[in-house]
mmCIF file of the C-alpha atoms, coordinates in Angstrom:
data_MODEL
# 
_entry.id   MODEL 
# 
loop_
_atom_site.group_PDB 
_atom_site.id 
_atom_site.type_symbol 
_atom_site.label_atom_id 
_atom_site.label_alt_id 
_atom_site.label_comp_id 
_atom_site.label_asym_id 
_atom_site.label_entity_id 
_atom_site.label_seq_id 
_atom_site.pdbx_PDB_ins_code 
_atom_site.Cartn_x 
_atom_site.Cartn_y 
_atom_site.Cartn_z 
_atom_site.occupancy 
_atom_site.B_iso_or_equiv 
_atom_site.pdbx_formal_charge 
_atom_site.auth_seq_id 
_atom_site.auth_comp_id 
_atom_site.auth_asym_id 
_atom_site.auth_atom_id 
_atom_site.pdbx_PDB_model_num 
ATOM 1  C CA . UNK A 1 1  ? -52.412 -100.579 -23.299 1.00 0.00 ? 1  UNK A CA 1 
ATOM 2  C CA . UNK A 1 2  ? -52.514 -104.401 -22.512 1.00 0.00 ? 2  UNK A CA 1 
ATOM 3  C CA . UNK A 1 3  ? -55.862 -105.956 -21.807 1.00 0.00 ? 3  UNK A CA 1 
ATOM 4  C CA . UNK A 1 4  ? -55.349 -108.049 -18.536 1.00 0.00 ? 4  UNK A CA 1 
ATOM 5  C CA . UNK A 1 5  ? -58.642 -109.759 -18.235 1.00 0.00 ? 5  UNK A CA 1 
ATOM 6  C CA . UNK A 1 6  ? -62.356 -109.423 -19.397 1.00 0.00 ? 6  UNK A CA 1 
ATOM 7  C CA . UNK A 1 7  ? -65.478 -110.228 -17.618 1.00 0.00 ? 7  UNK A CA 1 
ATOM 8  C CA . UNK A 1 8  ? -68.994 -110.796 -17.711 1.00 0.00 ? 8  UNK A CA 1 
ATOM 9  C CA . UNK A 1 9  ? -71.592 -112.023 -15.899 1.00 0.00 ? 9  UNK A CA 1 
ATOM 10 C CA . UNK A 1 10 ? -70.586 -115.611 -16.767 1.00 0.00 ? 10 UNK A CA 1 
ATOM 11 C CA . UNK A 1 11 ? -67.401 -114.784 -14.895 1.00 0.00 ? 11 UNK A CA 1 
ATOM 12 C CA . UNK A 1 12 ? -67.381 -115.686 -11.351 1.00 0.00 ? 12 UNK A CA 1 
ATOM 13 C CA . UNK A 1 13 ? -64.694 -113.164 -10.096 1.00 0.00 ? 13 UNK A CA 1 
ATOM 14 C CA . UNK A 1 14 ? -67.000 -109.744 -9.964  1.00 0.00 ? 14 UNK A CA 1 
ATOM 15 C CA . UNK A 1 15 ? -70.975 -110.292 -9.558  1.00 0.00 ? 15 UNK A CA 1 
ATOM 16 C CA . UNK A 1 16 ? -71.928 -108.273 -12.395 1.00 0.00 ? 16 UNK A CA 1 
ATOM 17 C CA . UNK A 1 17 ? -75.567 -109.272 -13.096 1.00 0.00 ? 17 UNK A CA 1 
ATOM 18 C CA . UNK A 1 18 ? -75.975 -107.630 -16.280 1.00 0.00 ? 18 UNK A CA 1 
ATOM 19 C CA . UNK A 1 19 ? -76.127 -109.837 -19.292 1.00 0.00 ? 19 UNK A CA 1 
ATOM 20 C CA . UNK A 1 20 ? -75.157 -107.078 -21.535 1.00 0.00 ? 20 UNK A CA 1 
ATOM 21 C CA . UNK A 1 21 ? -72.133 -105.642 -19.835 1.00 0.00 ? 21 UNK A CA 1 
ATOM 22 C CA . UNK A 1 22 ? -68.212 -106.359 -20.687 1.00 0.00 ? 22 UNK A CA 1 
ATOM 23 C CA . UNK A 1 23 ? -65.601 -105.180 -18.241 1.00 0.00 ? 23 UNK A CA 1 
ATOM 24 C CA . UNK A 1 24 ? -61.779 -104.962 -19.231 1.00 0.00 ? 24 UNK A CA 1 
ATOM 25 C CA . UNK A 1 25 ? -59.400 -104.239 -16.930 1.00 0.00 ? 25 UNK A CA 1 
ATOM 26 C CA . UNK A 1 26 ? -56.060 -103.019 -18.217 1.00 0.00 ? 26 UNK A CA 1 
ATOM 27 C CA . UNK A 1 27 ? -53.246 -101.776 -17.670 1.00 0.00 ? 27 UNK A CA 1 
ATOM 28 C CA . UNK A 1 28 ? -50.046 -99.168  -19.618 1.00 0.00 ? 28 UNK A CA 1 
ATOM 29 C CA . UNK A 1 29 ? -47.405 -97.453  -18.175 1.00 0.00 ? 29 UNK A CA 1 
ATOM 30 C CA . UNK A 1 30 ? -47.100 -93.666  -19.090 1.00 0.00 ? 30 UNK A CA 1 
ATOM 31 C CA . UNK A 1 31 ? -44.294 -91.196  -18.048 1.00 0.00 ? 31 UNK A CA 1 
ATOM 32 C CA . UNK A 1 32 ? -42.562 -93.672  -15.077 1.00 0.00 ? 32 UNK A CA 1 
ATOM 33 C CA . UNK A 1 33 ? -46.323 -94.614  -13.975 1.00 0.00 ? 33 UNK A CA 1 
ATOM 34 C CA . UNK A 1 34 ? -48.109 -97.628  -14.226 1.00 0.00 ? 34 UNK A CA 1 
ATOM 35 C CA . UNK A 1 35 ? -51.877 -97.350  -14.495 1.00 0.00 ? 35 UNK A CA 1 
ATOM 36 C CA . UNK A 1 36 ? -54.676 -100.112 -14.294 1.00 0.00 ? 36 UNK A CA 1 
ATOM 37 C CA . UNK A 1 37 ? -57.716 -98.823  -16.707 1.00 0.00 ? 37 UNK A CA 1 
ATOM 38 C CA . UNK A 1 38 ? -60.986 -99.731  -16.357 1.00 0.00 ? 38 UNK A CA 1 
ATOM 39 C CA . UNK A 1 39 ? -63.318 -99.972  -19.523 1.00 0.00 ? 39 UNK A CA 1 
ATOM 40 C CA . UNK A 1 40 ? -66.893 -101.268 -19.025 1.00 0.00 ? 40 UNK A CA 1 
ATOM 41 C CA . UNK A 1 41 ? -69.344 -101.502 -21.918 1.00 0.00 ? 41 UNK A CA 1 
ATOM 42 C CA . UNK A 1 42 ? -72.874 -102.055 -21.687 1.00 0.00 ? 42 UNK A CA 1 
ATOM 43 C CA . UNK A 1 43 ? -75.971 -102.141 -23.838 1.00 0.00 ? 43 UNK A CA 1 
ATOM 44 C CA . UNK A 1 44 ? -79.167 -101.082 -22.235 1.00 0.00 ? 44 UNK A CA 1 
ATOM 45 C CA . UNK A 1 45 ? -82.902 -102.771 -22.952 1.00 0.00 ? 45 UNK A CA 1 
ATOM 46 C CA . UNK A 1 46 ? -83.712 -99.923  -24.655 1.00 0.00 ? 46 UNK A CA 1 
ATOM 47 C CA . UNK A 1 47 ? -80.645 -100.734 -27.225 1.00 0.00 ? 47 UNK A CA 1 
ATOM 48 C CA . UNK A 1 48 ? -78.610 -97.697  -26.054 1.00 0.00 ? 48 UNK A CA 1 
ATOM 49 C CA . UNK A 1 49 ? -74.432 -97.867  -25.604 1.00 0.00 ? 49 UNK A CA 1 
ATOM 50 C CA . UNK A 1 50 ? -72.910 -97.111  -22.001 1.00 0.00 ? 50 UNK A CA 1 
ATOM 51 C CA . UNK A 1 51 ? -69.299 -96.684  -21.332 1.00 0.00 ? 51 UNK A CA 1 
ATOM 52 C CA . UNK A 1 52 ? -67.665 -95.999  -18.543 1.00 0.00 ? 52 UNK A CA 1 
ATOM 53 C CA . UNK A 1 53 ? -64.099 -95.505  -17.865 1.00 0.00 ? 53 UNK A CA 1 
ATOM 54 C CA . UNK A 1 54 ? -61.509 -95.806  -14.915 1.00 0.00 ? 54 UNK A CA 1 
ATOM 55 C CA . UNK A 1 55 ? -58.102 -94.929  -15.162 1.00 0.00 ? 55 UNK A CA 1 
ATOM 56 C CA . UNK A 1 56 ? -55.771 -95.022  -11.830 1.00 0.00 ? 56 UNK A CA 1 
ATOM 57 C CA . UNK A 1 57 ? -52.017 -95.172  -11.176 1.00 0.00 ? 57 UNK A CA 1 
ATOM 58 C CA . UNK A 1 58 ? -51.134 -98.356  -9.598  1.00 0.00 ? 58 UNK A CA 1 
ATOM 59 C CA . UNK A 1 59 ? -49.883 -96.469  -6.295  1.00 0.00 ? 59 UNK A CA 1 
ATOM 60 C CA . UNK A 1 60 ? -53.897 -95.474  -5.646  1.00 0.00 ? 60 UNK A CA 1 
ATOM 61 C CA . UNK A 1 61 ? -55.284 -98.968  -6.937  1.00 0.00 ? 61 UNK A CA 1 
ATOM 62 C CA . UNK A 1 62 ? -55.579 -100.506 -3.183  1.00 0.00 ? 62 UNK A CA 1 
ATOM 63 C CA . UNK A 1 63 ? -57.404 -97.504  -1.879  1.00 0.00 ? 63 UNK A CA 1 
ATOM 64 C CA . UNK A 1 64 ? -59.772 -96.749  -5.059  1.00 0.00 ? 64 UNK A CA 1 
ATOM 65 C CA . UNK A 1 65 ? -60.213 -100.469 -6.760  1.00 0.00 ? 65 UNK A CA 1 
ATOM 66 C CA . UNK A 1 66 ? -62.379 -101.849 -4.120  1.00 0.00 ? 66 UNK A CA 1 
ATOM 67 C CA . UNK A 1 67 ? -64.762 -98.961  -4.000  1.00 0.00 ? 67 UNK A CA 1 
ATOM 68 C CA . UNK A 1 68 ? -64.754 -99.223  -8.065  1.00 0.00 ? 68 UNK A CA 1 
ATOM 69 C CA . UNK A 1 69 ? -66.158 -103.051 -8.322  1.00 0.00 ? 69 UNK A CA 1 
ATOM 70 C CA . UNK A 1 70 ? -68.439 -102.556 -5.543  1.00 0.00 ? 70 UNK A CA 1 
ATOM 71 C CA . UNK A 1 71 ? -70.009 -99.949  -7.887  1.00 0.00 ? 71 UNK A CA 1 
ATOM 72 C CA . UNK A 1 72 ? -69.718 -101.858 -10.739 1.00 0.00 ? 72 UNK A CA 1 
ATOM 73 C CA . UNK A 1 73 ? -71.599 -105.054 -9.107  1.00 0.00 ? 73 UNK A CA 1 
ATOM 74 C CA . UNK A 1 74 ? -74.722 -102.559 -7.573  1.00 0.00 ? 74 UNK A CA 1 
ATOM 75 C CA . UNK A 1 75 ? -75.186 -101.948 -11.086 1.00 0.00 ? 75 UNK A CA 1 
ATOM 76 C CA . UNK A 1 76 ? -78.439 -103.169 -12.162 1.00 0.00 ? 76 UNK A CA 1 
ATOM 77 C CA . UNK A 1 77 ? -79.920 -103.837 -16.010 1.00 0.00 ? 77 UNK A CA 1 
ATOM 78 C CA . UNK A 1 78 ? -81.717 -100.533 -17.190 1.00 0.00 ? 78 UNK A CA 1 
# 
């Protein structure tokens, strides 16, 4: 797996408002399919760890990536 980009609240590409959130956009190939893999690691105000993963083939990225990014941008600190 290759990490293509790392996003935080300091990046301007996505509107991440949570200080303790890191988003990794990765890629890999398996069984002749190219994949995009997102990993979110976040620490809450109560010092609890949260992990979210999205794994999709590149074929469906144009259909679902925008929705996933909108969901990430809607997250608020808990």
